[in-house]
C-alpha positions as CSV (number, residue, x, y, z in Angstrom):
1,M,113.2,124.2,123.6
2,L,111.7,124.5,119.5
3,D,111.6,128.0,118.1
4,E,107.9,128.6,116.3
5,P,109.2,128.3,112.9
6,T,110.9,124.9,113.6
7,W,107.6,123.7,115.5
8,R,105.5,124.4,113.0
9,A,107.2,122.9,110.0
10,R,107.1,119.8,112.0
11,A,103.4,119.9,112.8
12,E,102.6,120.8,109.7
13,A,104.5,118.1,107.9
14,H,102.6,115.5,110.5
15,V,99.1,116.9,109.2
16,R,100.2,116.3,105.9
17,R,101.4,113.0,106.3
18,V,98.5,111.9,108.1
19,D,95.7,113.6,106.1
20,A,96.6,111.0,103.4
21,F,94.8,108.3,104.9
22,I,92.2,110.6,106.8
23,E,91.0,112.4,104.7
24,P,89.2,110.0,102.1
25,H,87.7,108.3,105.5
26,L,86.5,111.3,106.4
27,A,85.0,112.1,102.5
28,R,83.3,108.3,103.0
29,R,82.0,109.2,106.3
30,R,80.0,112.1,105.0
31,E,78.8,110.2,102.1
32,G,77.1,107.5,104.4
33,R,80.1,104.7,102.4
34,K,81.8,102.4,104.5
35,H,85.4,100.6,103.7
36,P,85.6,97.3,105.1
37,V,90.0,97.9,105.2
38,H,90.6,101.4,105.4
39,D,88.0,102.5,108.3
40,F,89.1,99.9,110.7
41,L,92.0,102.2,112.4
42,F,89.7,105.3,112.9
43,T,86.5,102.5,114.1
44,Y,88.0,99.6,116.2
45,Y,90.9,102.0,117.7
46,S,89.3,105.0,120.3
47,Q,91.8,107.7,118.5
48,R,89.6,109.8,116.8
49,P,90.6,111.8,113.5
50,A,91.0,115.2,115.1
51,Q,93.3,113.9,117.8
52,L,95.5,111.9,115.4
53,R,96.0,115.0,113.0
54,R,97.2,117.1,116.4
55,W,101.0,117.2,116.9
56,H,102.6,116.7,119.6
57,P,106.6,117.2,120.7
58,G,106.7,114.9,123.2
59,Y,107.8,115.2,127.2
60,G,110.8,117.7,127.4
61,V,110.2,119.8,124.6
62,A,109.0,123.3,124.7
63,L,107.4,125.1,121.9
64,S,108.2,128.6,121.9
65,D,104.9,131.4,120.8
66,A,102.6,128.1,121.0
67,P,99.5,129.8,122.6
68,E,96.9,126.9,120.9
69,Y,98.6,124.5,123.3
70,D,98.4,126.1,126.5
71,G,94.3,124.9,126.7
72,L,95.6,121.1,125.9
73,K,95.4,118.5,128.6
74,G,98.6,117.9,129.8
75,Y,100.2,121.2,129.1
76,R,101.7,123.9,131.2
77,D,103.8,126.9,129.8
78,G,104.1,125.4,126.1
79,T,105.3,121.9,127.6
80,V,103.5,118.4,128.9
81,A,103.8,119.3,132.4
82,E,105.8,116.9,134.9
83,A,102.8,116.3,137.1
84,Y,101.2,114.9,134.0
85,V,103.8,112.4,133.9
86,A,103.7,111.6,137.0
87,A,100.0,111.1,136.9
88,H,100.3,108.4,133.5
89,T,102.9,106.0,135.7
90,T,100.5,103.0,135.8
91,L,99.6,103.5,132.3
92,I,102.7,103.5,131.1
93,G,104.6,100.9,133.4
94,S,101.8,98.5,132.3
95,I,102.7,99.5,128.3
96,R,106.6,98.8,129.1
97,A,105.9,95.6,130.7
98,L,103.4,94.3,127.9
99,L,106.2,95.4,125.3
100,R,109.3,94.2,126.8
101,A,107.3,90.8,127.5
102,T,106.6,90.7,123.9
103,A,110.1,91.8,122.3
104,D,111.6,89.1,124.7
105,R,109.9,86.2,122.8
106,P,110.7,84.9,119.2
107,A,108.4,85.6,116.1
108,Q,105.6,82.3,115.9
109,L,104.6,82.8,112.0
110,G,102.1,79.9,111.3
111,C,98.6,81.6,112.3
112,L,98.0,82.0,108.9
113,G,95.6,84.4,109.8
114,L,93.4,81.9,110.9
115,H,91.9,84.1,113.5
116,E,89.3,86.2,111.0
117,W,88.1,82.8,109.6
118,A,87.7,81.3,113.4
119,M,85.4,84.7,113.6
120,V,83.0,83.4,111.2
121,H,83.4,79.7,111.8
122,R,79.5,78.0,111.5
123,A,78.3,81.1,112.1
124,D,75.0,82.2,110.5
125,E,75.9,85.7,109.6
126,N,79.1,87.5,108.5
127,R,81.6,89.8,109.9
128,H,82.0,93.1,108.1
129,D,78.4,91.8,105.6
130,W,80.8,90.3,102.9
131,P,80.6,87.2,101.4
132,L,82.7,84.4,102.0
133,R,85.2,83.8,99.1
134,L,85.1,79.7,99.6
135,G,81.3,80.0,100.8
136,R,79.9,78.4,104.2
137,P,81.2,75.0,103.8
138,G,84.7,75.7,102.4
139,T,85.4,78.5,105.3
140,D,84.7,76.2,107.9
141,Q,87.0,73.2,106.2
142,V,89.6,75.4,105.9
143,L,89.9,76.2,109.7
144,E,89.0,73.0,111.0
145,S,92.0,71.5,108.7
146,H,94.6,74.0,110.3
147,R,96.2,73.6,113.6
148,I,94.8,77.1,115.4
149,S,97.1,79.0,118.0
150,C,95.9,82.7,118.0
151,S,98.0,84.0,121.1
152,H,96.0,87.9,120.7
153,F,93.1,88.1,122.9
154,D,91.6,90.9,121.1
155,A,91.4,88.5,118.3
156,F,90.3,85.6,120.2
157,R,87.3,87.3,121.6
158,F,85.5,87.5,118.6
159,F,85.6,83.6,117.9
160,T,82.4,82.1,117.7
161,P,81.5,79.2,120.1
162,T,82.3,76.7,118.2
163,A,85.7,78.3,117.3
164,R,87.2,78.9,120.5
165,P,87.8,75.0,121.5
166,L,90.0,74.6,118.4
167,N,92.3,77.4,119.5
168,T,95.3,75.6,121.4
169,L,95.5,79.0,123.8
170,S,93.5,80.8,125.8
171,P,94.8,83.9,126.1
172,G,92.8,85.8,128.7
173,S,92.3,89.9,129.1
174,Q,94.9,90.2,132.0
175,D,97.3,88.3,131.4
176,R,98.3,89.2,127.7
177,A,101.9,89.9,128.8
178,A,102.0,86.1,128.7
179,Y,101.0,85.5,125.7
180,E,101.4,88.2,122.8
181,Q,104.5,87.8,120.5
182,P,106.2,89.7,117.9
183,G,105.0,87.7,115.2
184,C,101.8,88.3,115.6
185,L,100.0,91.1,113.1
186,H,97.3,92.1,115.5
187,A,100.1,92.7,118.3
188,N,102.4,94.6,115.8
189,M,99.3,97.1,115.2
190,D,98.6,97.3,118.5
191,L,101.9,99.4,118.9
192,Y,99.5,102.2,117.1
193,K,96.8,102.0,119.9
194,H,100.0,101.9,122.9
195,A,101.5,104.8,121.0
196,F,98.3,107.0,120.8
197,R,97.7,106.1,124.3
198,L,100.8,107.9,125.2
199,T,100.3,110.8,123.6
200,P,101.0,113.8,124.2
201,L,104.0,112.1,126.4
202,I,105.7,111.3,123.0
203,C,106.4,112.6,119.8
204,S,103.8,112.3,117.2
205,E,105.9,111.2,114.6
206,L,106.4,108.2,116.4
207,V,102.6,107.9,116.4
208,A,102.3,108.3,112.9
209,D,105.3,105.3,112.3
210,A,103.0,103.3,114.5
211,F,100.0,104.3,112.7
212,E,101.4,103.9,108.8
213,L,102.6,100.1,110.2
214,A,99.1,99.5,111.5
215,W,97.4,100.6,108.0
216,D,99.5,98.2,106.0
217,I,98.9,95.2,108.7
218,R,95.2,95.8,108.3
219,I,95.5,95.3,104.6
220,T,97.9,91.9,104.8
221,D,95.1,91.0,107.8
222,M,92.1,91.3,105.5
223,R,93.9,89.6,102.4
224,A,94.3,86.7,104.4
225,A,90.8,86.8,105.4
226,P,87.7,84.6,104.2
227,Y,86.0,87.4,102.8
228,D,85.4,87.9,99.2
229,F,86.8,91.8,98.9
230,S,87.0,91.5,94.7
231,G,86.9,95.2,92.9
232,I,87.7,96.8,96.2
233,A,90.9,99.3,95.5
234,L,93.6,98.8,98.3
235,D,95.9,102.2,97.9
236,P,95.8,105.2,95.9
237,T,97.1,103.6,92.7
238,G,93.9,102.0,92.6
239,E,95.6,98.1,92.4
240,P,92.9,95.4,93.0
241,W,91.9,93.4,96.0
242,T,94.1,90.2,95.3
243,P,93.6,87.9,98.4
244,I,96.3,85.8,99.8
245,R,94.8,82.0,99.8
246,I,96.3,80.6,103.2
247,E,94.5,77.1,101.9
248,T,97.4,76.7,99.2
249,S,100.9,76.1,100.0
250,E,101.5,79.4,97.6
251,G,99.4,81.6,100.3
252,K,100.6,80.0,102.9
253,G,104.2,81.1,102.1
254,E,103.0,84.5,100.9
255,Y,101.6,84.9,104.1
256,V,104.3,83.9,106.6
257,A,106.8,86.4,104.3
258,L,104.6,89.0,104.4
259,Q,104.4,88.2,108.8
260,R,108.3,88.0,109.1
261,Q,108.1,91.3,107.3
262,F,106.0,93.1,109.8
263,S,107.7,91.4,112.4
264,E,111.1,93.0,111.6
265,R,109.3,96.5,110.7
266,A,107.5,96.6,114.1
267,A,110.6,95.9,116.3
268,P,112.4,99.2,116.0
269,I,108.9,101.0,116.9
270,R,108.2,98.7,119.9
271,Q,111.8,99.3,120.9
272,R,111.5,102.9,120.3
273,L,108.2,102.7,122.6
274,I,110.1,101.1,125.2
275,A,112.6,103.9,125.7
276,E,110.3,106.2,125.7
277,C,108.3,104.4,128.6
278,E,111.8,104.1,130.4
279,R,112.4,107.9,130.0
280,L,108.9,109.0,131.2
281,L,109.2,106.4,134.1
282,A,112.4,107.7,135.2
283,V,111.3,111.2,135.0
284,S,108.3,110.3,137.2
285,A,110.6,108.8,139.6
286,V,112.4,112.1,140.4
287,P,110.9,114.0,142.9
288,A,109.0,117.5,141.2
289,T,111.0,120.3,142.4
290,S,109.8,122.8,144.6
291,E,109.3,126.6,142.6
């Protein structure tokens, strides 16, 4: 049981933390402006800003004097109901299986972010409506001169028809657990997706940790992309966009180093999500007590 001052302090701290990302996005939306990097987590993923702002303590924690939670989905008497956990056993089990399969593999660090290049290969139009840094011929030449080994289905499915045969792997929508690996930027970015799908069963601090990781990964993902993002500020300090030139040996080294850092940073978040899934599955396996 958390007393009201304690849980309200945690809830307010969570809102302040995520509002640093949410408020600029909402301001751009009101003004009709788009950002190819910073809007991604709010447009690609299904969790809305208001849902991210809502703090949850997770299953097993009750909130004192919290009438605003009584009407929320999954809650009963100030806490997430055991029946709600049981109703989501299939989802929890599938997330655990994918995360454990990913964690059990060694990180592969040689993809160089070429999935974004494969998404515009020999295409008439560019994704994101941004010009290509090397132009059309130069972009196609870079992709065709490298070995493509994308293991993430949600990236592979956006490959152009001419790029798909160049990939050495064929990940599908139903066999993610057979392909996902912890060096993949998108697999690590998707820890945010897994976390918010488990809401309100897990605490919002863990969701925010996964969100911040995904935010930083998205920046690297786009820095290594083929687009010319000259002049875009990437963080609150106003630092200008600097591409990771993966077509050069220096750029390759920079990308691999960042990929390794993200893999190391993602590992404890993935393990915490696995532990939460196992805790929740253990709860749902116990017969509910009669009232």
